[in-house]
Structure formats: C-alpha cells, structure tokens
C-alpha positions, 0 to 999 in steps of 0.5 A: 537485533532491535526491531526497526519499524517503518510505515508502509502506505499502499496505493492511497491514490485518487483512482482508488478513492471514491469517484476514481476509476476504481474507487474503493468504498470508504477509502477517503475515510481512512486518510485522516487515520493514516495521517495520524500514523504518519505523524506518529512515525515522523515524530519517532523519525522512522521511515515512511514509504508510500507505494503507487500504481504507475501503469502504462497506457497499454497493459495486460492488467487492464480489461481492454488488453485482457486483464480484469480491471478498468483503466486506472493509475496511468503514470503521471495522471491525476488518478495516479496522484496520492489523495490530496489530503494525504500528508506525506512528509518531505522525506517519505520514500515513494516506490512505484509498481505496475510499470511492466505491461505483462504483470499485475504487480499487486505487491509493493515488493515488485516496486522500485523508487525513481532511481530503480532501487527495489523496495526490498533493497531500500528496506535492507539499506535502512535496516527495517525489519518490521512493517506497519501496513496501511492503505488500499486495497485490503484484498489485493495490493495490501494482501499481496504486499503483506504476504511478500513481506512475511515471506521475506522475513519481516514482522508485519503489523496490519493497521486494520483501522487504516485499510479498505478493500474492494470486495468484488465478492462479499467478505473478500476483505474479511477473508484477506485479513484472516489469511494475512493473520494466519500467515503471521501478520498481527492486526492492530490499531494504534491510531486510536491509542496514540494520537 
C-alpha cells in the first residue's frame, strides 16, 4: 500500500510558548518553520492535524493537585489557544487531550476531536500510515506521541527543525530524539529543502 502522509503539529499553544504558563524556550522560533510544512502539506492536499492540551481546572496533572506541572492550557482559555502566528488551514483537524483529570495524557493517541472520535480512528478513516511530527515539547508530548505512533505501526518522520523541548534536565530533548530514533522514527528536515 502506498504511504499516505499526514502532518501532526503537537501542542503549539500559547501556554507552551515564551511568556506562557509553561513556556518552552525558543518555541516561537519554530512557528515559521511549521508554517512552511503546513504550506507544503496543504499544497499536496495531505491531512494536517493539530493537537491541543485541553485541561480542566482541577486535574492530577497540576502541582496544586499532586502533579508535576504548573496550571496551563485550561480549556477555552487564552493559554490553550494555538500560537497566534500558526497558520492552520480551515480543513485542519484539531484533536484535544488532557481532559481526564486522572491522566497526564501526553500522547496525541489519547486525544479526540470535538465529536469524540479518537485520533487513531481518524487516521484509520483517512488511511494515513505515515506521520510527520512537529511541535512541543520534544521531551514530553512529542516523544510520547511518536512512541505511540510507532507502537501502532505508523512510519514516523520527526521534523527536527520544527520541535523544541522543555529540558527540565540538560539534554532531555537530545536524549528524547535519540530514543525516538532508536525505536524507528526518522529525524529529517524538509522545511529547508522544499520552500
């Protein structure tokens, strides 16, 4: 079967960008690169997905309730909105994760669209079998999403010029990229090759 590709933009939301509640250093720098990928996939009429952390006010994910993170990406808040310079096409498919107050839900494979269809189910319906992954953060939601994609049998291309990490410990992102590569993800940069 011919590979049907899709672009997955993970959690490019205000709270994960500089000045956000859980800002990833340099996250705003990847927005123009991601927009180039968006144009490339749009031109080829390939599916584009964007995931969003979409937390309730009370969740075990947050420090206040026993988790490890400060409050961020509360559903319908400004912090949960996509970065204002991200140019998603009208037909982009947005999937939401983190709604369950008992789970961290780092992986996009725990996400669903507004009508409750799981991300995996949508991929099957669209016959996608190869994911090009960009977004935030390399060492958390990107890593967990890539691992789940590989476990579910998808080919994965990791867009290394379009990801950024939290790096709670130095080199966390570097280790995450090595880990994803070892499991079968292929690190590539096509943004610079095909404008």
